[in-house]
C-alpha positions in Angstrom: -48.8 90.8 12.3 -51.9 90.9 14.5 -55.1 91.2 12.5 -58.4 90.3 14.1 -61.3 88.7 12.2 -63.5 91.4 13.7 -61.5 94.1 11.9 -61.8 92.1 8.6 -65.6 92.0 9.0 -65.7 95.7 9.7 -63.7 96.3 6.5 -66.1 94.0 4.5 -69.1 96.0 5.9 -67.6 99.3 4.7 -67.1 97.9 1.2 -70.7 96.4 1.1 -72.3 99.6 2.3 -70.0 101.9 0.3 -69.9 104.2 3.4 -68.2 104.4 6.7 -71.3 106.0 8.2 -73.7 103.3 7.0 -71.3 100.5 8.1 -71.0 102.1 11.5 -74.8 102.2 11.9 -75.2 98.5 10.9 -72.4 97.4 13.2 -73.4 99.6 16.1 -70.1 101.3 16.2 -69.1 105.0 15.9 -68.0 106.2 12.5 -64.6 107.2 13.9 -64.1 103.7 15.3 -64.8 102.2 11.9 -62.4 104.5 10.2 -59.7 103.6 12.8 -60.2 99.9 12.1 -59.7 100.3 8.4 -56.7 102.5 8.9 -55.2 100.0 11.3 -55.8 97.2 8.7 -54.0 99.2 6.0 -51.1 99.9 8.4 -50.8 96.3 9.4 -50.9 95.1 5.8 -48.7 97.9 4.6 -51.0 98.7 1.7 -53.9 100.9 0.8 -57.2 99.0 0.6 -59.6 101.9 -0.2 -59.5 105.1 -2.3 -61.3 107.7 -0.3 -62.8 111.0 -1.5 -65.4 113.2 0.1 -68.1 111.7 -2.0 -67.2 108.1 -2.6 -65.2 105.0 -1.7 -63.6 102.6 -4.2 -61.4 99.5 -3.8 -57.8 99.4 -4.7 -56.5 96.3 -6.5 -55.2 94.9 -3.1 -58.5 96.0 -1.5 -60.5 94.0 -4.0 -58.5 90.8 -3.3 -58.7 91.3 0.4 -62.4 91.9 0.3 -62.9 88.6 -1.6 -61.0 86.8 1.1 -63.1 88.5 3.8 -66.3 87.3 2.2 -64.9 83.7 2.0 -64.2 83.8 5.7 -67.7 85.1 6.3 -69.1 82.2 4.3 -67.0 79.6 6.2 -68.1 81.1 9.6 -71.8 81.1 8.5 -71.7 77.5 7.4 -70.0 76.4 10.6 -72.6 78.1 12.8 -75.5 76.8 10.6 -74.2 73.2 11.0 -74.0 73.6 14.8 -77.3 75.3 15.3 -79.3 72.5 13.5 -82.3 74.8 12.9 -85.1 72.6 11.8 -87.8 75.3 11.7 -90.0 75.5 8.6 -89.2 78.6 6.4 -91.9 81.2 6.6 -92.6 84.9 5.8 -92.8 87.2 2.8 -90.3 87.1 -0.1 -90.2 90.2 -2.4 -89.2 89.4 -6.0 -88.5 91.8 -8.8 -89.0 90.2 -12.2 -89.5 91.1 -15.9 -92.8 90.1 -17.5 -93.1 86.5 -16.4 -93.6 83.4 -18.4 -96.1 80.7 -17.7 -93.2 78.4 -16.8 -91.9 80.8 -14.2 -95.5 81.2 -12.7 -95.8 77.4 -12.6 -92.4 77.1 -10.9 -93.3 79.7 -8.2 -96.7 78.0 -7.7 -94.9 74.7 -7.0 -92.6 76.5 -4.6 -95.6 78.0 -2.7 -97.2 74.5 -2.5 -94.0 73.1 -1.0 -93.6 76.0 1.5 -97.2 77.0 2.5 -95.9 79.4 5.2 -94.1 81.5 2.6 -95.8 84.2 0.6 -94.6 86.2 -2.4 -94.7 89.8 -3.3 -93.9 90.0 -7.1 -92.9 93.3 -8.7 -93.0 93.3 -12.5 -90.3 95.5 -14.0 -87.9 95.3 -17.0 -85.4 97.7 -15.4 -82.6 96.7 -13.1 -84.1 97.4 -9.7 -81.7 98.2 -6.8 -82.4 95.3 -4.4 -81.7 97.5 -1.3 -83.7 100.5 -2.4 -86.7 98.4 -3.6 -86.4 96.1 -0.5 -86.3 93.1 -2.7 -84.9 89.7 -1.6 -84.4 88.3 -5.1 -84.5 89.8 -8.6 -85.1 87.7 -11.8 -82.8 89.3 -14.3 -82.3 88.6 -18.0 -78.8 89.3 -19.2 -76.0 88.1 -21.4 -73.6 89.1 -18.6 -74.0 90.2 -15.0 -72.0 93.3 -14.4 -72.6 93.8 -10.7 -69.9 91.8 -9.0 -71.4 92.6 -5.5 -74.4 90.3 -6.3 -74.7 86.5 -6.2 -76.6 84.8 -9.0 -78.1 81.4 -9.8 -78.8 80.7 -13.5 -82.4 79.4 -13.9 -82.9 79.4 -17.6 -81.9 80.6 -21.1 -83.8 82.0 -24.0 -83.3 83.5 -27.4 -85.2 86.5 -28.9 -87.3 85.9 -32.0 -88.5 88.2 -34.8 -92.3 88.4 -34.8 -95.3 90.4 -35.8 -99.1 90.1 -35.6 -101.0 88.2 -38.2 -103.0 91.2 -39.3 -99.9 93.4 -39.7 -98.2 90.8 -41.9 -101.4 90.6 -44.1 -100.6 94.1 -45.3 -97.3 93.0 -46.8 -95.9 90.5 -49.2 -94.5 87.4 -47.5 -91.3 88.1 -45.6 -88.6 85.9 -47.0 -85.4 87.9 -46.3 -83.9 90.7 -44.1 -84.5 93.2 -46.8 -88.2 92.8 -46.6 -88.1 94.4 -43.1 -86.9 97.7 -44.5 -90.4 98.7 -45.5 -91.9 97.6 -42.2 -92.1 99.4 -38.8 -89.7 98.3 -36.1 -91.0 98.3 -32.5 -88.0 98.5 -30.2 -87.4 97.6 -26.5 -85.2 100.6 -25.6 -83.4 98.8 -22.7 -82.6 95.7 -24.8 -82.1 96.9 -28.3 -81.4 100.6 -28.2 -82.7 103.1 -30.7 -80.5 103.0 -33.8 -80.1 99.5 -35.2 -81.1 95.9 -34.7 -78.6 93.1 -34.4 -79.7 89.6 -35.6 -77.8 86.3 -35.8 -78.3 83.1 -37.8 -77.8 79.5 -36.6 -74.1 79.7 -37.5 -73.6 82.8 -35.3 -73.1 85.2 -38.2 -74.3 88.7 -37.5 -76.7 90.8 -39.5 -77.3 94.5 -38.6 -80.5 96.2 -39.7 -79.8 99.9 -39.6 -83.2 101.3 -38.9 -84.8 103.9 -36.7 -87.6 102.3 -34.6 -91.1 103.6 -35.2 -91.8 103.2 -31.5 -89.6 102.5 -28.5 -90.9 101.2 -25.1 -89.3 100.1 -21.9 -91.4 97.2 -20.8 -91.8 93.9 -22.5 -95.5 93.7 -21.8 -96.1 97.0 -23.6 -94.0 95.9 -26.5 -96.2 92.8 -26.8 -99.4 94.9 -26.7 -98.2 97.1 -29.5 -97.3 94.1 -31.6 -100.8 92.8 -31.1 -102.3 96.0 -32.2 -100.5 95.6 -35.6 -98.1 98.6 -35.2 -95.1 96.7 -36.6 -92.6 93.9 -36.0 -90.4 93.3 -32.9 -87.8 91.1 -31.5 -89.1 89.4 -28.3 -88.5 86.3 -26.2 -91.0 83.6 -27.1 -92.0 82.9 -23.5 -93.6 86.4 -23.3 -95.8 85.6 -26.3 -96.3 81.9 -26.1 -100.1 82.0 -25.9 -100.3 84.4 -28.8 -98.0 82.2 -30.9 -100.2 79.2 -30.2 -103.4 81.1 -31.1 -101.8 82.5 -34.3 -102.3 86.1 -33.2 -98.5 86.6 -33.4 -96.4 84.9 -36.0 -92.7 84.3 -36.0 -90.9 85.7 -39.1 -87.5 84.8 -40.6 -87.1 81.8 -38.1 -83.5 81.4 -39.3 -82.6 84.7 -37.6 -82.8 85.5 -33.9 -81.7 88.1 -31.4 -79.1 87.6 -28.6 -79.2 84.5 -26.4 -79.8 85.6 -22.9 -79.5 83.8 -19.6 -82.1 84.2 -16.9 -80.7 84.6 -13.3 -82.1 84.7 -9.8 -80.0 87.4 -8.2 -79.5 88.1 -4.5 -77.3 90.2 -2.3 -75.9 88.0 0.5 -74.8 84.4 0.9 -74.2 84.8 4.6 -76.9 85.5 7.1 -79.5 84.8 4.4 -83.1 84.3 5.8 -84.2 80.7 5.6 -87.2 81.7 3.4 -84.8 83.2 0.8 -82.4 80.3 1.1 -85.3 78.0 0.4 -86.2 79.7 -2.8 -82.6 79.9 -4.0 -82.2 76.2 -3.4 -85.5 75.5 -5.1 -84.3 77.3 -8.2 -81.1 75.3 -8.2 -83.0 72.0 -8.1 -85.8 73.2 -10.6 -84.3 75.3 -13.4 -86.8 76.6 -15.9 -87.3 73.7 -18.3 -88.9 75.8 -21.0 -88.4 79.6 -20.7 -88.0 79.7 -24.5 
């Protein structure tokens, strides 16, 4: 069996680009040439690696395993070249970061990074949605999730937080003291559509037992900052991460209710696309996150 490393890298490019045409453009090859390489690989391996239709490509079970091995080889080659090159230049340039509404702790961390790397600048895009890193031309996305579904991305865990029940002081003044889940029935629920949906609210206690509040939200939004603003206006109660409302909690504008209950525990990740051929500026930030995880995103 004569399989070249170049052919394996061509196959990996097709998988990563989800297109023979795009892979050909990146590699500087003709589309027909790329197709021939993949067909030759399948013939030499005596197994199908890709399911092809006129509209899409998908990996077979064997293709998934083979692609993982191709990426491992890419990583080994990258590390070998990096060690030989001994590039001592200082990281510089612009890093584009997509992030949900930030905490003061995240701002502090990024400020420390900029002080350590004065030749690097940041372009920060605030969004609660999952931005496509390629389409948005982002180098890194800060994502809050209980699980990362996109296996094509790499991730570094940088913190963890738990949502809390809260409402503004002036909203709570209109009701009797909230002492149990039943007291929420007569109050307005303000929902984050992406996180909590629109039909019911799931809460947990310290023992992990689940309580479901079947209730239609009075208002549903798609950004955490807008949800915080509606809570402040006294429109109702919400479930939010405390790092978003830390100043309001300290000032007493927003009050935590039913502290024995909380929403889901969610991890905060720095997500990026490529381990190999990563710009030094991006590698510097990823390594910084590894050494300085958020100490208090909660």
